[in-house]
N, C-alpha and C positions, 0 to 999 in steps of 0.2 A: 257658670262661665268660668272655664279654667284661666290659669295664670297665662298658658301660652296663647289663649284665644284674645286676652285682654292685649298682649303685647304684640300680636301678629299685624294688627291694624289693616286687615282684609276683609272683604265681604265674605269670602269662604262659602259656606253652605246656608247662610241666613236666608230664609225662604222669601222674604221680601225683595232684598236688593240683588240676589243672584239672577231674579228675572224681572227686575225693574224695568228694563228697556223695552220690553214687551209691549206695556201699556200705551207709551207714547208713540210707538211705531205703528199699533193699532189705529190710535187716533189720527195719525199722519194719513194713513190710508183713507179712513172715513172722510177727513177733511179735505184731502185733494178730491174725492168723488163729489163731494158735496160742492166744493167751489166750481168745478168745472160744469157740473149739471145745472146749478142753479144761477150762475152769474151770466149777465149779458156782457158783449164784448167791451163796453165802456166801463162798467163796475169791475171786471176781472183785474184790470191793471191796478187801480186803486186798492182793491182787496189784498193782492198779491204784495203790493208795496208795503201795506200795513202790517201783513204778517212777517215780510223780510225784515223790515226795519225794528218792528217789536224784538225779534229774535237777535238782531244784531246787537241792540243795546245790552243785552245780557252778556254777550261774548265781549262787548268793549268794556263793559263794567268789570269783568274779570280780569282783562289785561290790564286795566288801570289799578286794580288792588294789587295785583302781582308787582308791578312796576314800582307803585309807590312804596311797598314794603321794603323792596330792595333799596330804593332811594334813601329812605330814612333809617335803614338798618335796624328796623324794630324787631322785637323778639316775641311780642305777646300774640301776634297773629300767625305765627308760623305753623302751629299744629292745626289750625283750619286753613291752611294755604292751599292745601292740596285739592280742595274742592272747586276754589276759583281757578286754580291751574288747569285743571280738566275742562271746565266751561270755557276758559280761554282757548284750550287746545282745539276747540271745536271751530275756529276761524276758517280752515279749509272747507268745512262743511257748509257754513254760511256762505263762503265764495261759491261753492258749486250750486247751492240754491239761488244764489243772485245771478247766475248766467241766463236763466231763461227771461228774468226781467230785463237784464242789460240787452240780451238779443232782441226782445221785443221793442224796446224802445228804439234801437239801431235800425231795425227793419221796418218800424212804422206799425207794428201790430199793437202796441201798447201807446196809447196817445194821452197819457197824463200830463205830458209837458208840451202839449200841442201850441201853447201860445208862443214860448220861445223858439221852438223848433220851426214853426211857420214863419216866425220873424226872421230867423236865421237863413231858411230857405229863400225867402223873399229877397234878402239882402244878396245872397249868392246869385240868384237869377238876374237881377237888375244891374249889379255891379257898381263899382265906385262911381262911373261916370253918370249913370243915371241919379245916383244919389245927390251928386254935384248939381245935376241939371234941376232936380226937385227942389233943392234948397234955395234956388233962385226964383221960384215961382212965387206969383201973388199970393195963392192960397197958403204956401207954407210960411210965408212972412205974417199971414194973419193967425197961422193956428200952430204950426210945427216949430217956429222958433220961440215959442212961450218957454221962459225959464222958470226953475223953481221958485225964486223969489216972487214973481208974480201969483204963483199957486199959493203960496202962504199968504199973501195980502188978500187974495180971493177968500182964501178960508176964514181969515179973521173977520172979514166984512160981512160974509154970507154964511158962516159956519151954522149958526142957528136956524137959520131958514132951511138950509139944505138938511139938517137932522131932522126937523119936523117933516119935511117934505119926503124924506126918506123913509120916515116911519109908516107914511101913509101909502106910498106908491112904491116901496121896495119891490125889485123884481126877483127877489129870492136867489140872486147870485151874486150879493155883496157888493154891487157897484151903483147902488142907489144915489152915491155922493157925486157920480160923474154925470151931471146933467147939462154940462156946456161943451161946445165942440172943442174950446180950448183944452179942457181938462182930459177929454178923450184923446186929442192930439198929443198931449203931454204924456199920457199913459203909453202910447204907442211909441212914442219917442224914446222913453226911458226904455222900453223892453228892447226897441232896435239897438241903442246904445250898448246893451248887455250881451249882444250876440257874438262879440269877439271872445267871451268866455263862455256863454251860454249857447253852446252849439252842439250838435248830436256827437260829432267825432271827439270834440275835447271832453264832453261830459263822459262819453264811454271810456276815453283813456284815463281819464281820472278815476272813474269807477274800478277799473281793473288795477290801477296803481295802488288805491287805498286797500283793496282786498289782499293784493299781494304783499303789501307792507304789513299788514295786520297777521296774515298767515305765517310770514316770517318770523315776526316778532314772537307771536306765541308759540310757534314750534321750537323755536331757539330756546326761550326760557323753560318751556315744558321739557324739551329733551334734556337740557343741563340738570335740571331738578331731578329727573328719572335716573340720569347716570350718576348723580350724587347718591340716590338711593342705594346704589351698587357698590361704588367704590369709596364712598364716605369723604371724598376729597374736598376740603373747605376752599380749594381754589375756584371751584365751581361758583361759590357764593360771591367770592371776590370778583370775578368776571363779571356775574350778573349785576353786582352793585355797581361796578364801574361803568357799565354800559347803560344803566338805568335813567340818568340825566338826559343823554341823547334820545333814547327810546321813548321817553315821556314826552320830549319837544316833537317829535314825530308823531306820537299819538295824540297829543292836543291838536297839531295843525290838521292831521289827517281827518279827525273826528269832525272839527269845525267845518271844514270844507265839504266833507260827506254830507253833513246837516243842511249846509247850503245848497249843495247840488241836488240832492235826493228828496229834502222836504221844503226848504225855503223857496227853492224854483218853482214849486207848484203854483205859487202866486209870483209870477214873472217879474212885475214891477216893485214888488214890495222887498224890503231888506231891514234886517237887524242885525248889529254887530254882537249882540248878545246871545243870540239864538243857538249858536253851538254849545255854550254854556249851560243853557237850559237843558238841551239834549243830554249834555255830559251829567248834570246833577241828577236828572231822572233815571238814567242808566246806574249811576251807582246806588241810589236807592234801592233799585230793582235787585242789583247783584248782591247787596248786603242782606236784604231780605231772604233772597233766594240761599246765600250762604247759611244763615241761621237756621232755615227750614231743613235743609240737608243735614247739617250738623246736628240739628236736635234729633233727627231720625237715626243718625248714627250713635249718639250719646244714649237715647232711650234703649237701642238695641244692644248696648254694650260693644259697639265694633271699633271704636277708638280708646277704650279703656279709661285711662285717666289723663289721655292726651287732650281732650276737648271737654271742658267742664263748664258749670253755670257762670263762672267768672269770665270765661272767654265769650260766652253768649252775652253777658252784661255789657262788655266792651264794644261787642260787635253792635248791640241795640243803640249804645250811646253814640257810635259813629253814625250809625243808621238815622237815628233822631236828628243828629246835627245836619245830615244832608237833607232830610225833610225839609229843615229851616232853611238851608241855602237854596233847594230849589223853589222854595216860597219867595226868598228874598230876589232871585234873579228874575223870575216869572213876574212877580209884581214891578220890578224895576223896569223891564221891557214895557208893560202896560202903561205905567205911570208916566214914562218919558214920553210915550207916543201921545196920550192923552194931553200932556201938559203942552207939547208942542202945536198940537191942532192940525198938523199938515195932512190934507185928504188922501195923498198918495201913500202915506204912511199908515193911515187908520184903516185901510182897506182889508187888511188880515182879520181885523177884530170886527169889522162889520159883518164879514162873510161868517163869523162865528156867533154873531148876536142876532140871528135870524133863523126861520126855517127849523125851529126845534132845538137849535145847538146850545142856547142858553142852558138847557138842563145839563148837559155835560160841563159846561163853565162853572155852573154852581156846585155839581158834584165834585170837580176838582178843587175847588176853593173849600169845600167843608170836608171833602173825603181824603184830599192829599195833604191838606194841612191842618184845618182846625181840629178834626178828630184825632189824628195821629198826635197832634201836639199836647192834646188835653190827655190822652190816654196813654201816652208813653213818656210823659215829662218826669213823672216820679221814679225814683229809684226802686221802689217797692214794685211798680209795674213792670219795669224791665227785668227784674229778677223772677217774675211769676212766668215760667217757661210756657205753661198752657196759654196764658193770655198774649205772650209775646209771639207764640205760634200763630194765632189768630190774627193779629196786627200785622204780622209779615205777609199773610195770605192777603189781607185787605190792601196793603201797599202795593203788592204785585198787580192786583186787579186795577188799583188806581194808576199805576204806570202805563198798562194796557190802554186804560181809558184816555190817557194823556197823549200816547201816540195817535189813537184813533181820532182825537180832536186836532191834531197837527195835519192829519192828511185827509179824513174823509169829507170836511165841509166843502173842499174842492170838487166833490162828487154830486153835491146837491143838498138838498134838505136832510135832516137827521132821520136816519132810518138804518137800524142795525139789520143787516141782511144775512142769510145763512151763507152767502158768499164769502163775507168778511169772516166769519166765524170758521168757515171751512179752511181759507187761505191761512189763517193763524194756527189752526190745529195742523195743518199740513207742514208748514215751515217749521214752527216750533215743535212739532212732534218728532220730525226727522232729527232735528238738532239734539233734543234732549234723550232722545233713543241713544244717540251716539253718546252723550254725556253719561248717562246712567250705565250704558254698557261699558264705558271706559272705567267708570269707577269701580265697577266689578272685576276689574283686572289690574288694578294698581294699589300698592299701599295707600291708604286713606289718610295718611299724614306723611309729610317729607322725611323720611327716617335717617336721610344723610345729612339734614341741615345742622350744622354745628350749635345752631342756636334753639334746636327742638328742646333741649333739657331745660333751658330758661322758661321757654313757653309753657312746658307742662307744669313747671313750679311756680308759674305766674300768679301774683295774688294784688289784689287791690289795695291800696293805701288810704284810700278816701272814698 
């Protein structure tokens, strides 16, 4: 390897990375055909949402890492930042891939949100006058006017009885706890009260707004970074640093509400204020694992010279380990608070994931997404063993995919990994990473114009 090659920071004629985009593109073609040919009309919507949102989390994770680096003005991650910048720059690709899903929901071809769409349509059909009339009826006095407090009291008095009954007579759809007309009426009332927010027009408008916001943010930061490669002007760094606080606020809000709209509303009556944080934590674990894997490939092939070293991988792995623990903390907190309260309408989400074979995924996430990585990455020695770190990164990406699968697919029925699910993931993820790998082959692999690059290259650990 010549000195010129070491400082070029480009893929050049490297046999693997020069054509790395071909493999994910081929997988996308195969996956698309598999999804279309094997999926029924009901399954295809869930499968495509799974592939789309899984891919989206990698892009959002990349956007977060770029923004947080400029917010903190850190130097140690500068040399590996180009990897996440390129992944982040795929936001318009994700937006294009989201168009069929959004159009399918709006046109009624995809019915994954059928519950709240039906409630919203029913409300529009009957109008406010009919609603007022219904509220005065004797039936509504008996059932529809039941308040949450009454439901809590009922859960406290009969929770044990219903749990036992549900175990024996669950219907496989996560609603074995709703045995009384009062609880059924309450469920429909809660969904109806959300239709001011959960309606097709509002959902589609917000989805488009999220995608535009992410795309503009990503393209602006990537464009400024690439321009800095050419002119070496530190003013670009100052601009990106000054805009980072506002960009992160918009990022946090849009990610949270996108998680509410696209995933949480699959269970229309259920809610969790920490849900968006869980999605964020998982996305960050996934992007850190991906950054390490790509960086290791560059390092082993000598494409980045001394810009990315084992010291950088050690720091990235420490951050990844921290977010594994954070993901565990927020995931456990959501479950613990819902279990502690014992409110039936809050527990429906976990009921659905504790039947029909889904406990397997639950245990897989407990032990695979936390226990195993915690034990196998806690040591400094383990983090510095690059071969071992590579295996663990592959494993954590697989666990992240299982995590998103667990969020979405229980709404489609009992646990069953179908070819359509794999095909949809390969299609969306394949198109996205074909762009990412192609882009990496056409830009410097480190941000060569960043004024903090020299400090990043000479970064060393003091503890």
